[in-house]
C-alpha positions in Angstrom: -24.0 28.7 -71.6 -21.2 30.4 -69.7 -17.8 29.5 -71.1 -16.5 28.5 -67.7 -19.2 25.8 -67.5 -18.7 24.3 -70.9 -15.7 22.1 -70.1 -17.5 20.7 -67.0 -20.6 19.9 -69.0 -18.5 18.3 -71.8 -16.7 16.1 -69.2 -20.0 15.0 -67.6 -21.4 14.1 -71.1 -18.2 12.2 -72.0 -18.4 10.3 -68.7 -22.0 9.4 -69.4 -21.1 8.2 -72.9 -18.3 6.1 -71.6 -20.7 4.5 -69.1 -23.4 3.9 -71.7 -21.1 2.3 -74.2 -19.2 0.2 -71.7 -22.4 -1.1 -70.2 -23.4 -2.9 -73.4 -20.9 -5.7 -73.1 -17.2 -6.1 -72.4 -14.6 -5.9 -75.1 -12.5 -9.0 -75.9 -8.9 -8.3 -76.7 -6.8 -11.1 -78.4 -3.7 -10.9 -76.1 -0.9 -11.0 -78.6 -3.4 -12.7 -80.9 -4.8 -16.1 -80.0 -1.5 -16.7 -78.1 -2.8 -19.7 -76.1 -3.0 -21.7 -79.3 -0.3 -20.3 -81.6 3.0 -18.5 -81.1 2.3 -14.9 -80.0 2.5 -11.8 -82.1 2.3 -13.6 -85.4 0.1 -13.1 -88.4 -1.4 -16.5 -87.8 -2.2 -15.8 -84.1 -3.8 -12.5 -85.0 -5.9 -14.1 -87.8 -7.0 -16.9 -85.4 -8.1 -14.3 -82.8 -10.1 -12.5 -85.4 -11.7 -15.8 -86.5 -12.5 -16.6 -82.9 -14.4 -13.2 -82.6 -11.9 -10.9 -80.8 -12.9 -7.3 -80.9 -9.3 -6.2 -80.7 -5.9 -7.7 -81.4 -2.9 -6.5 -79.4 0.7 -5.7 -80.5 3.5 -4.9 -78.1 5.6 -2.5 -80.2 9.4 -2.6 -80.2 12.0 -0.9 -82.4 14.7 -2.4 -84.7 18.2 -1.0 -85.3 17.0 0.8 -88.4 14.0 2.3 -86.6 11.4 -0.1 -88.0 8.5 -1.1 -85.7 7.7 -4.8 -85.1 5.4 -6.8 -82.8 7.2 -8.6 -80.0 6.4 -8.9 -76.3 9.9 -7.6 -75.4 12.8 -6.0 -77.2 14.7 -9.2 -76.0 13.9 -11.7 -78.7 15.2 -14.9 -77.2 12.1 -16.2 -75.5 9.8 -15.8 -78.6 12.0 -16.4 -81.6 15.1 -18.3 -82.7 17.3 -15.2 -82.5 19.6 -16.8 -79.9 20.5 -19.5 -82.5 20.8 -17.3 -85.5 22.5 -14.3 -84.0 24.7 -15.7 -81.2 27.3 -13.0 -81.7 24.7 -10.2 -81.0 24.0 -11.2 -77.5 24.4 -8.3 -75.1 23.0 -7.0 -71.8 20.8 -4.0 -71.3 19.3 -2.6 -68.1 15.6 -2.1 -68.7 13.3 -0.7 -66.0 15.9 -1.5 -63.4 16.6 -5.1 -64.5 19.5 -6.5 -66.4 18.3 -8.5 -69.5 20.7 -10.5 -71.6 20.3 -11.9 -75.1 19.6 -10.7 -78.7 17.6 -7.5 -78.9 15.4 -6.1 -81.7 17.3 -2.8 -81.4 20.5 -4.6 -82.4 19.0 -6.2 -85.6 17.9 -4.5 -88.8 14.4 -5.3 -90.1 16.0 -7.4 -92.8 17.7 -9.5 -90.1 14.4 -9.8 -88.2 12.8 -11.1 -91.3 15.0 -14.2 -91.1 13.7 -15.0 -87.6 10.9 -17.5 -86.8 8.5 -17.3 -83.9 8.4 -19.8 -81.0 5.8 -20.6 -78.3 7.0 -18.8 -75.1 5.0 -20.9 -72.7 6.6 -24.4 -72.3 3.5 -26.4 -71.6 1.6 -25.0 -74.6 1.7 -26.5 -78.1 5.3 -26.3 -79.4 4.6 -27.9 -82.8 4.3 -24.5 -84.6 7.8 -23.3 -83.5 9.9 -22.1 -86.4 7.0 -21.9 -88.9 5.8 -18.3 -88.6 7.5 -14.9 -89.4 7.7 -11.8 -87.2 5.2 -9.2 -88.3 5.9 -5.5 -88.6 3.6 -3.0 -86.9 2.3 -2.0 -90.3 1.6 -5.6 -91.2 -0.3 -6.0 -87.9 -2.4 -3.0 -88.7 -3.1 -4.4 -92.2 -4.4 -7.6 -90.7 -7.0 -5.7 -88.7 -7.9 -3.4 -91.6 -8.3 -6.3 -94.1 -10.7 -8.3 -91.8 -14.2 -8.9 -93.1 -15.6 -7.0 -90.0 -14.5 -4.1 -87.8 -11.5 -5.3 -85.8 -9.8 -3.0 -83.4 -6.1 -2.6 -82.7 -4.5 -2.2 -79.2 -0.8 -1.3 -79.5 1.4 -1.0 -76.5 4.5 1.3 -76.4 6.9 -1.3 -74.8 9.5 0.1 -72.4 9.2 3.6 -73.9 11.8 5.3 -71.6 14.3 2.7 -72.6 13.5 2.9 -76.3 13.7 6.7 -76.2 17.2 6.5 -74.7 18.5 4.5 -77.7 21.2 6.3 -79.7 19.5 5.6 -83.0 16.3 7.4 -81.9 18.2 10.3 -80.5 20.3 10.6 -83.7 17.2 10.6 -85.8 15.7 13.4 -83.6 12.5 11.4 -83.0 10.7 9.5 -80.2 9.2 6.1 -79.9 5.8 7.7 -79.6 6.3 9.7 -82.8 7.3 6.6 -84.7 4.2 4.8 -83.6 1.8 7.6 -84.4 3.4 8.2 -87.8 2.6 4.6 -88.8 -0.9 4.9 -87.4 -1.6 8.0 -89.4 -0.1 6.5 -92.6 -2.6 3.6 -92.2 -5.6 5.9 -91.7 -5.9 6.0 -88.0 -6.7 9.7 -87.8 -5.1 11.9 -85.1 -8.6 13.0 -84.2 -10.3 9.9 -83.0 -11.7 10.1 -79.5 -13.5 7.0 -78.1 -16.7 6.1 -79.9 -16.4 9.0 -82.4 -17.2 8.3 -86.1 -13.5 8.1 -86.8 -12.9 5.7 -83.9 -15.7 3.4 -84.9 -14.3 3.2 -88.4 -10.9 2.1 -87.1 -11.3 1.2 -83.4 -8.1 1.7 -81.4 -6.7 2.0 -77.9 -3.0 2.9 -77.2 -1.6 1.5 -74.0 1.4 1.8 -71.8 2.7 1.1 -68.3 4.3 4.5 -68.4 2.1 7.5 -67.9 4.4 9.9 -69.5 4.4 7.8 -72.7 0.6 8.2 -72.7 1.1 12.0 -72.2 3.4 12.2 -75.2 1.0 10.1 -77.3 -1.9 12.5 -76.3 0.1 15.4 -77.7 0.3 13.6 -81.1 -3.2 12.0 -81.4 -6.5 12.1 -79.6 -7.2 8.3 -79.9 -8.0 6.9 -76.4 -5.2 5.8 -74.2 -5.0 3.1 -71.5 -2.8 3.2 -68.4 -1.7 -0.3 -67.5 -1.2 -1.0 -63.8 0.4 -3.8 -61.9 1.7 -4.1 -58.3 5.0 -2.4 -59.2 5.6 1.4 -59.5 5.4 3.2 -62.8 8.7 2.2 -64.5 9.7 5.8 -65.2 8.1 8.0 -62.5 8.5 5.3 -59.8 5.1 6.4 -58.5 3.7 3.5 -56.4 0.3 2.1 -57.0 -1.5 3.7 -54.1 -0.4 7.1 -55.4 -1.3 6.3 -59.0 -4.9 5.5 -58.0 -5.3 8.4 -55.6 -8.1 10.9 -56.3 -5.6 13.7 -57.0 -3.5 11.7 -59.4 -6.4 10.3 -61.3 -7.8 13.8 -61.7 -4.4 14.9 -63.1 -4.3 12.3 -65.8 -8.0 12.3 -66.7 -7.4 14.7 -69.6 -5.3 12.3 -71.5 -6.2 8.8 -70.2 -9.6 7.3 -71.0 -9.1 3.8 -69.5 -7.2 2.2 -66.7 -6.2 -1.4 -67.0 -5.2 -3.0 -63.7 -3.7 -6.5 -63.5 -6.5 -8.8 -62.5 -4.9 -9.7 -59.2 -5.3 -6.1 -58.0 -9.1 -6.5 -58.2 -9.7 -9.1 -55.5 -8.6 -10.5 -52.2 -9.3 -13.8 -50.6 -10.2 -13.6 -46.9 -8.5 -16.0 -44.5 -10.5 -19.2 -44.7 -12.7 -17.6 -47.3 -14.2 -19.5 -50.2 -15.3 -16.5 -52.2 -13.4 -13.6 -53.8 -13.9 -10.2 -52.3 -13.5 -7.1 -54.4 -10.8 -4.6 -53.5 -13.0 -1.9 -54.7 -10.4 -0.7 -57.3 -12.7 -1.2 -60.3 -15.6 0.8 -58.6 -13.2 3.5 -57.6 -11.8 4.0 -61.1 -15.3 4.0 -62.6 -16.5 6.7 -60.1 -13.6 8.8 -61.4 -14.9 8.5 -65.0 -12.5 5.9 -66.4 -13.4 2.7 -68.3 -11.7 -0.3 -66.8 -10.0 -3.1 -68.7 -7.9 -5.9 -67.1 -5.3 -8.5 -68.0 -4.6 -11.4 -68.6 -7.3 -14.1 -68.8 -5.8 -17.6 -69.5 -7.7 -20.8 -69.7 -5.2 -23.1 -68.0 -6.1 -24.1 -64.4 -3.1 -22.6 -62.8 -4.0 -19.1 -64.1 -7.6 -19.1 -63.1 -8.6 -16.9 -60.1 -8.3 -18.6 -56.7 -11.5 -20.1 -55.3 -12.8 -20.8 -58.8 -11.5 -24.3 -58.8 -9.9 -23.9 -62.3 -13.3 -23.1 -63.8 -12.8 -20.2 -66.2 -16.5 -19.3 -66.3 -16.2 -18.5 -62.6 -13.5 -16.0 -63.4 -15.6 -14.4 -66.1 -18.5 -14.0 -63.7 -16.4 -12.3 -61.1 -14.6 -9.9 -63.6 -17.6 -9.0 -65.7 -20.7 -9.5 -63.7 -19.5 -8.7 -60.2 -16.7 -6.2 -61.0 -18.2 -4.7 -64.2 -15.0 -4.8 -66.2 -15.3 -3.2 -69.6 -12.8 -5.2 -71.5 -10.1 -7.8 -71.0 -7.0 -9.3 -72.6 -7.4 -13.1 -73.2 -4.9 -15.6 -74.5 -7.9 -17.7 -75.6 -10.2 -14.9 -77.0 -12.6 -17.5 -78.5 -13.5 -18.9 -75.0 -14.2 -15.4 -73.6 -16.2 -14.3 -76.7 -18.4 -17.4 -76.5 -19.2 -16.6 -72.9 -19.8 -12.9 -73.7 -22.3 -13.9 -76.5 -24.2 -16.2 -74.1 -24.4 -13.6 -71.3 -24.8 -10.2 -73.0 -26.7 -8.8 -76.0 -24.0 -9.0 -78.6 -23.3 -5.9 -80.5 -20.2 -5.3 -82.8 -17.8 -2.6 -81.7 
């Protein structure tokens, strides 16, 4: 085969493989664990998600003052821990992605101090009885939870606010980056640097790395070949400020295809409701991304009536049918992963990851 044609053939084969694997059934990602039932990003929420059948558990990674990695939805700890009570004197304001955020930040606490914190339920109308009972896990501990499960359980870490994290004086003084810290821990736990999607190494330790910032994914791809996921919402990329319509343009998708395997749009980007309409209409974004060779994941599925897609009348199975049967979504983040997995098992031939 002429050398010039080899990359093209490899790309076609890779796209066919992605389509073949993705068509089997959608992946179920325990969004911050089983976060609808228990305080998010805790060992207990992760274990419950595994018990409920989740294929993956998710960790939003943030950095402490002494450059240790922990699992929290934001570097601001007030909404999901008792940090505001225990470290009132540490409250400060940072500008992150163009917004001022005030409170106690992980980057201003050492890991030893984080160990004194207890998790709380972020959503006010969910069960608050577990507040103050669970510790804050480190990134390593999160990985151990997946590795010690009695079946293959994937991990799905997010580099949270990577531009902001990389601007922290502690990282600069150490001559490192947020992405390097993440990959170093992954390698130490046996997540090999050479683990493209569905390879033998990947199946042994399933993993996706995700970010809202495309340049963080680019940096990760220079350190590891594990598959990366570009998260999209209706706002521009926080670092590049590239708007959504440019991000999903043919030329831009072609430019990122070499280091992004999956695109994960916010579910509200996938449909529209015609005036007076009683049925959701696809925006065509899912089909567009698939034509360009990407797997497509989405976020976030929540059982509560107010979160279910419009026109579904609060019936979560209606949302499942639209996302997976109509749109052909390959995987989704769910606050109640057990509900989604039960539906998947009823509607697809179930195969482990």
